C-alpha positions in Angstrom: 88.4 114.7 79.0 87.5 111.3 80.4 86.3 112.5 83.7 83.8 114.9 82.0 82.5 112.1 79.7 81.9 109.9 82.7 80.0 112.7 84.6 77.9 113.5 81.5 77.1 109.8 81.0 76.1 109.5 84.6 73.8 112.6 84.4 72.1 111.1 81.4 71.0 108.2 83.5 69.3 110.5 86.0 65.5 110.8 85.9 64.9 114.4 85.3 61.7 115.8 86.9 60.8 119.3 85.8 58.6 122.1 87.0 58.1 124.9 84.5 56.3 128.1 85.2 56.0 131.2 87.4 56.7 130.5 91.1 53.7 131.4 93.2 51.7 129.5 95.8 48.9 128.4 93.5 51.4 126.3 91.6 52.0 124.0 94.6 55.6 123.4 93.8 56.2 122.4 97.5 54.2 119.2 96.8 56.6 118.3 94.0 59.6 119.0 96.2 58.2 116.7 99.0 57.7 113.9 96.5 61.2 114.3 95.0 62.5 114.2 98.5 60.8 110.8 99.1 62.1 109.5 95.8 65.6 110.7 96.5 65.6 109.2 100.0 64.4 105.9 98.5 67.5 105.9 96.3 65.8 106.8 93.0 68.4 108.4 90.7 66.6 111.7 90.2 67.3 115.4 89.6 64.9 118.3 89.8 64.8 121.2 87.3 62.9 124.2 88.5 62.5 126.5 85.5 60.6 129.7 85.6 60.2 133.2 86.8 59.7 134.8 90.2 56.2 136.2 90.5 56.3 139.9 91.4 53.5 139.6 94.0 54.9 136.4 95.7 58.6 137.1 96.1 58.8 135.2 99.4 57.4 132.0 97.8 60.7 131.3 96.0 62.6 131.8 99.3 60.2 129.3 101.0 60.9 126.7 98.2 64.6 127.2 98.6 64.3 126.7 102.3 62.3 123.5 101.8 65.0 122.2 99.4 67.7 123.1 101.9 65.8 121.5 104.9 65.5 118.2 102.9 69.1 118.3 101.7 68.1 118.3 98.0 70.6 121.0 96.9 72.8 118.4 95.1 70.0 117.3 92.8 68.1 120.6 92.4 68.8 123.0 89.5 67.3 126.4 89.4 66.7 128.2 86.1 65.2 131.6 86.8 64.4 133.9 83.9 66.1 131.8 81.3 66.2 132.6 77.6 63.8 130.5 75.4 66.7 128.6 73.9 67.8 127.4 77.4 64.3 126.5 78.4 64.0 124.4 75.2 67.2 122.6 76.0 66.1 121.9 79.5 62.7 120.6 78.5 64.4 118.4 75.9 66.5 116.9 78.7 63.5 116.3 80.9 61.8 112.9 81.5 58.6 114.3 82.9 57.0 117.7 83.7 55.1 118.1 86.9 52.6 120.9 87.1 50.5 120.7 90.3 48.1 123.6 89.7 45.9 124.4 92.7 42.8 124.8 90.5 43.7 122.1 88.0 45.0 122.2 84.5 43.2 124.0 81.7 44.0 125.0 78.1 45.0 128.4 79.2 48.1 127.1 81.0 51.0 127.9 78.6 53.5 125.8 80.5 51.2 122.8 80.1 50.8 123.4 76.4 54.6 123.8 76.0 55.3 120.6 77.9 52.9 118.7 75.6 54.7 120.2 72.6 57.9 118.6 73.9 56.2 115.2 74.1 56.8 115.1 77.8 54.5 113.1 80.0 52.8 115.6 82.3 51.8 114.9 85.8 49.2 117.6 86.8 46.0 118.1 88.8 42.5 117.8 87.6 40.0 120.6 88.4 36.4 121.4 87.7 37.4 123.4 84.6 39.8 120.8 83.2 38.4 120.2 79.7 37.6 116.7 78.3 40.3 117.0 75.6 43.0 117.2 78.3 41.4 114.3 80.2 41.7 112.2 77.1 45.4 112.8 76.4 47.5 109.7 76.8 50.5 111.7 78.0 48.7 113.5 80.9 48.4 111.9 84.3 46.3 113.3 87.1 47.7 113.3 90.7 45.6 115.3 93.1 47.8 114.5 96.1 51.4 113.7 96.9 50.8 109.9 97.1 49.3 109.8 93.6 52.1 111.9 92.3 54.8 109.7 93.8 53.1 106.5 92.4 52.9 108.0 88.9 56.4 109.3 88.9 57.7 105.9 90.0 55.7 104.3 87.2 57.2 106.7 84.6 60.7 106.2 86.2 60.5 102.4 85.8 59.0 102.5 82.3 60.8 105.5 80.8 61.2 104.1 77.4 57.5 103.2 77.1 56.5 106.7 78.1 58.8 108.2 75.5 56.6 106.5 72.9 53.4 108.1 74.0 
């Protein structure tokens, strides 16, 4: 089917920004959504994958994120994957260009989603905290963005230099 082939080819050219993890306020997913909104409104060809699970103590947080996406008219480029099987998560991470993990307290080695993203050879944009170990600070595929402006700058750099970042 020619139409399907064209659509798939077009989607392959989209820059896929992924959040992966449980949805609760300390993950600061709203920062990522605001940056994706800026990129999208500046005509960057992006899509947002939100992969994870709803946190049982923060059920309203997912609703707040959905509302933010709706307010910013990001529904056409946002793909929710809640409680997916591992095979689907693997497929989605393989399609991703970058993983953004804006942890409130900064990244550490106890963050399973961070370790998984590294295993998939994805560049990871995350936050640095007082407990972020030196080994993470030295990784060439990890980029620290402690505010939305830094996150936007790093994502634009990865967007424009995608092929170089795939070699890291």
